[in-house]
C-alpha positions in Angstrom: 17.0 111.2 -13.5 18.5 108.7 -16.1 21.7 108.8 -13.7 19.4 107.5 -10.8 18.2 105.0 -12.7 21.2 103.5 -14.2 22.1 103.1 -9.7 18.4 101.8 -8.9 19.1 99.4 -11.7 22.5 98.6 -11.2 21.6 97.6 -7.2 19.1 95.6 -8.0 21.2 93.4 -9.8 23.4 93.9 -7.1 20.7 92.9 -4.6 19.3 90.2 -7.2 22.9 88.9 -7.5 23.3 88.7 -3.4 19.9 87.0 -2.9 20.6 84.5 -6.0 19.5 80.7 -4.7 22.8 78.7 -4.0 22.9 75.1 -5.4 21.3 72.7 -2.9 23.5 71.0 -1.3 22.8 67.3 -1.3 23.1 65.2 1.8 26.4 63.1 1.7 23.8 60.0 2.1 22.0 60.8 -1.3 24.8 61.3 -3.2 26.6 57.9 -2.3 23.5 56.0 -2.9 23.3 58.3 -6.5 26.4 56.8 -6.5 26.2 53.2 -6.4 23.5 53.6 -8.3 25.2 55.0 -11.3 28.4 52.4 -10.7 27.4 49.4 -9.5 25.2 48.3 -12.5 28.3 48.9 -14.6 31.2 47.2 -12.6 28.9 44.2 -11.2 29.7 41.7 -14.4 25.4 41.2 -14.1 23.8 43.3 -11.5 20.4 42.6 -13.1 20.4 38.7 -13.3 18.0 38.4 -10.3 16.5 41.9 -10.1 15.5 44.2 -13.4 16.9 47.3 -13.9 13.6 49.0 -13.3 13.6 47.7 -9.8 16.4 48.3 -8.8 16.6 52.0 -9.7 12.8 52.5 -7.6 14.7 50.5 -4.8 17.2 53.5 -5.2 15.0 56.6 -5.6 12.4 55.4 -2.8 15.5 54.8 -0.4 16.6 58.7 -1.3 13.4 60.5 -0.8 13.4 58.9 3.1 17.1 59.6 3.5 15.7 63.2 5.4 13.5 61.3 7.6 16.2 58.3 8.1 18.5 57.9 10.7 21.9 56.9 9.8 21.5 53.1 10.6 17.8 53.2 9.1 19.7 54.3 5.5 22.4 51.5 5.8 19.7 48.9 6.6 17.8 50.2 3.4 21.0 49.9 1.2 21.2 46.2 2.4 17.5 45.7 2.0 18.2 46.6 -2.4 21.9 44.9 -1.9 19.5 41.4 -0.5 16.8 41.8 -3.5 19.9 41.8 -6.1 20.3 38.1 -5.5 24.3 38.3 -5.1 25.7 36.6 -2.3 28.8 38.2 -3.0 27.5 41.5 -3.4 26.6 44.2 -0.6 27.9 45.8 2.3 28.2 42.8 5.0 31.8 43.1 4.8 33.8 43.2 8.2 34.9 46.6 7.6 31.3 48.1 7.4 30.4 45.5 10.3 32.5 46.8 12.9 31.2 50.5 12.8 28.0 49.1 14.3 27.7 49.1 18.1 28.6 45.1 19.0 26.8 43.5 22.0 29.3 42.4 24.6 28.5 38.8 24.0 29.3 36.2 21.4 26.3 33.8 20.1 26.6 30.1 18.0 23.5 28.3 16.7 22.8 24.9 16.6 20.8 22.3 15.4 19.0 22.5 18.5 18.9 26.9 18.7 21.0 30.0 19.7 23.3 29.6 22.1 25.7 32.0 24.3 29.2 31.2 23.5 30.9 34.0 24.8 30.4 36.8 27.1 32.5 39.6 29.3 33.2 39.0 32.5 30.0 40.3 34.4 27.9 37.8 32.3 29.9 34.8 32.4 26.7 32.8 34.4 24.9 33.4 31.1 27.2 30.9 29.2 25.5 28.1 27.4 22.1 29.0 27.3 19.7 29.1 25.0 18.4 32.3 23.6 14.8 32.0 22.8 14.4 36.0 22.5 15.4 39.3 21.8 12.8 42.4 23.6 10.8 39.0 23.5 10.7 39.0 19.9 11.0 34.9 19.3 14.7 34.0 17.6 13.0 32.6 14.7 11.0 35.8 13.8 14.6 38.2 14.2 16.1 35.5 11.8 13.1 36.4 8.9 14.0 39.3 9.4 17.9 39.1 9.0 17.3 37.5 6.3 15.7 40.2 4.2 19.1 42.6 4.7 21.4 39.5 4.1 22.4 38.7 0.9 22.4 34.9 0.0 21.7 32.3 -2.2 20.4 29.7 0.5 19.0 29.5 4.3 22.2 28.0 5.1 24.1 31.2 4.6 21.2 33.1 6.8 22.4 30.6 9.1 26.0 31.4 9.0 25.6 35.0 9.2 23.1 35.4 11.6 24.8 35.1 15.1 26.6 37.5 14.4 24.1 40.1 13.5 22.5 39.4 16.8 25.2 41.4 18.0 24.6 44.6 16.1 21.9 46.8 18.8 21.8 49.7 16.2 20.8 47.2 13.1 18.1 45.6 15.2 16.6 49.1 16.1 17.0 49.9 12.6 14.9 46.7 11.8 12.5 47.3 14.7 13.6 44.3 16.5 14.3 46.3 19.7 13.8 49.8 21.0 17.6 50.8 21.9 20.7 51.2 19.9 22.9 50.7 23.0 21.0 47.7 25.0 18.8 45.0 24.5 16.9 42.3 27.0 18.1 38.7 25.8 14.9 36.1 27.0 16.1 32.4 28.0 14.6 29.4 27.7 14.3 28.7 31.3 12.3 31.9 31.5 15.5 34.3 32.7 16.0 37.8 31.2 18.8 39.8 31.2 19.6 43.3 30.0 22.8 43.2 27.7 24.4 47.3 27.9 27.1 48.7 26.0 29.8 47.6 23.9 32.9 46.5 25.1 35.5 44.5 22.6 38.1 45.2 24.3 37.2 43.6 27.4 38.3 39.7 27.8 35.9 37.4 26.7 34.6 34.2 28.7 34.2 31.4 26.3 32.2 28.4 26.8 34.9 26.1 25.7 38.3 25.4 27.3 41.1 24.2 25.9 40.4 20.7 26.7 37.0 20.1 25.8 36.8 21.9 22.5 35.1 20.1 19.6 38.3 20.0 17.2 37.2 22.1 14.6 37.3 24.5 17.1 40.6 24.3 18.5 42.9 26.0 15.7 40.4 27.8 13.7 42.8 31.0 13.5 45.1 29.2 11.4 44.1 29.1 7.7 44.8 25.3 7.8 46.8 22.5 10.4 46.6 18.8 10.8 46.9 16.3 13.6 46.9 12.7 13.6 43.6 11.4 15.3 43.4 7.9 16.9 47.1 6.8 15.3 45.9 6.3 11.9 43.3 9.0 11.0 44.5 11.9 9.2 42.4 14.8 10.5 43.6 18.6 8.3 41.3 21.7 8.4 41.3 24.3 5.7 40.0 27.3 6.5 40.7 29.5 4.2 42.5 29.2 0.6 44.8 31.7 1.5 48.6 31.1 1.5 49.8 32.3 5.2 52.5 34.4 4.8 55.8 32.4 6.2 54.2 28.8 5.3 52.8 27.7 1.8 50.1 25.3 1.8 52.5 23.8 -0.5 55.0 23.9 1.8 52.8 22.7 4.4 51.5 19.5 2.5 54.8 18.4 2.0 56.0 18.6 5.4 52.4 16.7 5.8 53.3 13.8 3.6 57.0 13.6 4.5 56.0 12.7 8.0 53.2 9.9 6.8 55.0 8.6 4.4 55.8 5.2 6.1 52.4 5.4 8.7 49.7 3.3 7.7 46.7 6.0 7.2 42.7 4.6 7.7 41.4 7.7 6.6 41.8 11.2 5.4 39.6 14.0 6.7 39.7 17.5 4.8 37.7 19.8 7.1 36.5 23.1 5.5 33.4 23.5 7.1 34.7 26.9 7.8 36.3 27.8 4.9 34.9 31.0 3.4 36.7 31.3 -0.1 40.3 32.8 -1.5 42.3 31.1 -4.2 40.5 27.8 -5.0 43.8 26.9 -6.5 45.8 27.1 -3.6 44.3 23.9 -2.7 46.3 22.2 -5.8 48.6 20.6 -4.1 47.0 18.5 -1.7 44.3 17.2 -4.4 47.6 16.1 -6.8 49.2 14.6 -3.8 46.7 12.7 -2.7 45.5 11.6 -6.4 48.7 9.4 -5.9 47.6 7.5 -3.1 45.8 5.0 -4.3 45.6 2.9 -0.6 43.1 5.6 0.2 40.3 5.3 -2.0 37.1 5.3 -0.6 39.3 6.6 2.9 39.0 10.3 2.0 35.9 12.1 3.7 35.7 16.0 3.3 33.4 18.4 6.1 31.3 20.6 4.8 29.0 23.4 6.7 26.9 26.0 6.6 30.1 28.9 6.5 31.8 27.0 3.7 31.3 29.7 0.6 32.8 30.7 -2.6 36.1 28.8 -3.3 35.3 26.6 -0.2 32.6 25.3 -1.9 34.0 24.9 -5.6 37.4 22.8 -3.3 34.3 20.3 -2.0 33.2 20.0 -5.7 36.8 19.2 -6.5 37.8 16.8 -3.5 34.2 14.8 -4.7 34.8 14.8 -8.2 39.1 14.8 -8.7 39.3 11.9 -5.3 35.8 10.8 -4.6 35.4 12.3 -1.6 32.9 11.9 0.8 31.0 14.5 2.1 30.2 14.7 5.4 27.9 17.3 7.7 25.6 19.9 6.3 24.5 21.8 3.6 27.3 24.7 2.1 25.7 28.5 2.0 27.8 28.7 -0.9 25.8 28.1 -4.3 28.2 25.9 -6.2 27.1 28.3 -9.4 27.3 31.3 -8.5 29.2 35.3 -9.2 32.3 36.0 -7.1 36.2 37.3 -8.2 35.4 40.1 -5.5 36.2 44.0 -6.0 35.3 47.0 -3.9 34.7 50.2 -4.4 34.2 53.0 -1.5 31.4 55.0 -1.6 32.9 58.8 -1.5 31.6 60.6 1.5 30.5 57.9 4.1 33.2 55.6 3.1 31.5 52.2 3.6 33.2 49.8 1.3 30.8 47.6 -1.4 31.9 44.1 -2.8 30.5 43.0 -5.8 31.3 40.4 -8.3 33.0 40.7 -11.2 32.9 37.0 -12.8 29.9 34.1 -13.0 31.7 30.8 -12.0 29.9 27.5 -13.8 30.4 23.8 -11.4 27.2 22.3 -12.0 25.5 21.4 -14.8 22.6 22.5 -12.8 22.1 26.0 -12.3 19.0 25.5 -9.9 21.0 23.7 -7.7 22.0 26.4 -4.8 23.5 24.5 -2.2 26.0 21.8 -1.8 24.6 18.4 0.0 26.7 16.1 1.6 26.4 12.4 1.0 25.4 12.3 5.0 23.8 14.8 6.7 25.7 15.3 10.5 23.5 17.5 13.0 25.5 19.5 15.5 23.9 19.9 18.6 24.6 22.0 21.9 24.8 19.8 24.1 27.5 17.5 22.3 29.3 20.7 21.8 29.7 22.1 24.9 31.2 18.6 25.5 33.8 19.1 23.4 32.9 16.3 21.1 32.7 17.2 17.0 29.8 15.4 15.8 31.4 15.3 11.8 34.9 13.7 13.1 32.9 10.8 15.4 30.5 9.7 12.6 33.5 9.5 10.3 35.8 7.5 13.0 32.6 5.3 13.0 32.2 4.5 9.4 
């Protein structure tokens, strides 16, 4: 009898062992969100400058609760909203590595002061080039812009303006924000009343541009180059500085030496430094240009810097340097970057989803007034579609006439 009882107890033990509840397997997304919650406050220089730790944790926990009911793009959109609330325009998911994971509509947009227009599209849609888009799926473009502003970390509306055209291409993001109802298509509504269905994603296709080589505004002619120059109207130097990064085979120092060798016996009326497309890099790269221009006293009062909504991070710092050290006259529109801001970025890879989070490790103070959220130009110049489509660069034309 005792042996039977022992056997029963052993069997019960084995049974209980077999039925032992295994630890629940966490969603990879939940693990990654918890990873952000744990790691980011330690890595970021001051994560809770504009959001409290309690608010941050609460938003994280609320998103975790929604994960079982959310699609992947809904989760990403939820994370982007949290980063937007952190309030550091350098910190978040808005990196090219992440954006390319979304399906992109085979059309490209550009925002002017008179609206949003199609500037590139695949061959099947060539007839829609230069069309003004007033809505997507009958949602007004201004309303979409306001919605997208909630998922873009920004210090001012000009940064939203700079990021907005690229976001309009992302079907899945617009679907997650309830602007559209499809992850693979949407309707573009044009000012002339036309409606066109944009479908699929074909980034490997040939894109047709509204700009031809002979009618491009000057600032768009070589914007794939970090820096280049041209002598305009025989005596105006136009130098475009698109990235604060040395080119692999042609350093900025060598570039400046060659430029001023060419200018040695030439009388210069004006010197334009265009940083309207400069989103940053190493702010020290520009030093040889500033030091060289300091030697040319004849250019005092004749140096101009073009700035715009895409001028960001070290681009803003360089604009301030040009103004303070050379007396450069700023022309264009306010910058997307804030003068006093976080920066010196590092990246954090989420272990499961492999999304890249960029975050700030330093705070830069360039102006005494910390409440100034953009660098204003000395002369505001609008960019409208009609001029641009004719190949006119309004910033340069303004400077020519001064």
